[in-house]
ROTOR-381130 format. One record per residue (C-alpha): x negated, y negated, z. Coordinates in steps of 0.2 Angstrom, whole numbers, padded with zeros to 4 digits, always signed. Each point is the difference from the previous one (the first is absolute). Layout:
N
XYZ...
END
This chain:
49
+0018+0006+0025-0013+0009+0011+0006+0017-0004-0001-0003-0019-0018-0006+0002-0005+0014+0011+0008+0013-0011-0010-0007-0015-0016+0000+0010+0001+0017+0007+0007+0009-0015-0003-0010-0016+0002+0015-0011+0017+0005+0008+0006-0018-0001-0007-0005-0016+0016-0008-0006+0002-0010+0016-0004-0019-0001-0001-0007+0017-0004-0017-0006+0015-0001-0011+0011+0006+0014-0008-0013+0011+0003-0014-0013+0018+0005-0002+0003-0001+0019-0008-0017+0001+0010-0007-0014+0017+0009+0004+0000+0000+0019-0011-0014+0005+0004-0012-0014-0018-0005-0002-0010-0003-0016-0016+0009+0005-0010+0013-0008-0007+0012+0013-0015+0005-0011-0006-0018+0000+0005-0007+0017-0006+0009+0016-0007+0017+0003+0013+0012+0004-0010+0016-0003-0018+0003-0002-0005+0016-0009-0017+0007-0004+0004+0003-0019
END
């Protein structure tokens, strides 16, 4: 997850089609088998946008 967020933060124009939150959500549901939305539960990445 970290590389997805880092790529988006460091090069937002280059990775404009990358959605780290959607990838994170897919990981949480598919591999952790949790019903959790990473955008509403916890602080995983804090960007200065």
